[in-house]
C-alpha positions as CSV (number, residue, x, y, z in Angstrom):
1,M,125.0,213.2,62.3
2,T,121.7,212.0,62.1
3,G,120.2,211.9,65.3
4,T,119.4,208.1,65.1
5,P,120.0,206.4,68.4
6,F,123.1,204.4,66.9
7,E,124.8,207.7,66.3
8,I,127.7,208.2,68.9
9,H,126.5,211.3,70.8
10,H,128.4,213.3,72.7
11,F,126.7,211.8,75.7
12,Y,128.8,208.5,75.0
13,W,132.4,210.7,74.9
14,G,131.0,212.5,78.3
15,I,130.4,209.0,79.8
16,I,134.2,208.2,78.9
17,L,135.6,211.1,80.1
18,L,133.8,210.8,83.5
19,V,135.1,207.2,83.5
20,I,138.6,208.1,82.7
21,G,138.5,211.4,85.0
22,F,137.5,209.3,87.8
23,I,140.0,206.9,87.7
24,L,142.9,209.6,87.2
25,I,141.7,211.5,90.2
26,F,143.5,209.0,92.2
27,Y,146.7,209.7,90.4
28,A,146.5,213.0,88.6
29,P,143.6,215.0,90.7
30,V,143.3,218.2,89.1
31,F,143.4,216.7,85.6
32,G,140.9,213.9,86.7
33,I,138.5,216.5,88.2
34,I,138.7,218.4,84.8
35,L,138.2,215.4,82.7
36,S,135.3,214.5,84.8
37,I,133.8,218.2,85.0
38,L,134.2,218.2,81.2
39,G,132.6,214.9,80.7
40,L,129.7,215.7,82.9
41,I,129.0,219.1,80.8
42,L,128.8,216.8,77.8
43,V,126.4,214.1,79.2
44,I,124.5,217.2,80.4
45,D,124.6,219.2,76.8
46,D,123.4,215.9,75.0
47,E,120.7,214.9,77.0
48,Y,119.1,218.7,77.3
49,Q,119.5,218.6,73.4
50,H,117.5,215.3,73.4
51,Y,114.9,216.4,75.6
52,R,114.3,219.7,74.1
53,Q,114.2,218.1,70.5
54,R,111.0,216.2,71.5
55,R,109.2,219.4,71.3
56,Q,111.7,221.3,68.8
57,P,112.9,218.6,66.6
58,E,115.3,221.1,64.5
59,Y,116.9,222.2,67.9
60,R,121.0,221.5,68.2
61,S,122.7,222.2,71.4
62,P,125.5,224.8,71.8
63,I,128.2,222.1,72.0
64,H,126.6,219.8,69.1
65,R,126.8,223.2,66.9
66,L,130.4,223.8,67.9
67,Y,131.7,220.6,67.3
68,G,129.7,220.4,63.8
69,S,131.3,223.7,62.8
70,T,134.8,222.8,64.0
71,L,136.0,219.3,65.2
72,Y,133.6,217.6,62.8
73,K,135.5,219.0,59.6
74,L,138.7,217.0,60.6
75,K,138.9,213.9,58.3
76,F,140.2,211.9,61.3
77,I,137.1,212.8,63.5
78,Q,134.9,211.9,60.7
79,R,136.3,208.4,60.6
80,L,136.4,208.0,64.4
81,N,132.5,208.9,64.6
82,A,131.9,206.4,61.5
83,W,133.9,203.8,63.6
84,A,132.1,204.5,67.0
85,D,128.7,204.6,65.3
86,D,129.5,200.9,63.8
87,L,130.5,200.0,66.9
88,F,127.4,200.8,68.4
89,R,125.1,199.7,65.3
90,K,126.7,196.3,65.8
91,R,125.2,195.5,69.4
């Protein structure tokens, strides 16, 4: 989690959840709305983090800190992040 533009930020995961949620609204409305809301929260959290980091480079959002202290410790998640970083880095 270096903070480079090529790092897969939770913004991207939020966008993915928004798209999947929007599609699912037509098939499973409650689940689609829940996914869309979660995706929107991730997008807003990441955008706010980067906005605030312009003045406070050390700032990490609550979701970023939670992710770093929980999910990122899982090897599967680390490999998924590395794969996603490489995917965006090649473009």
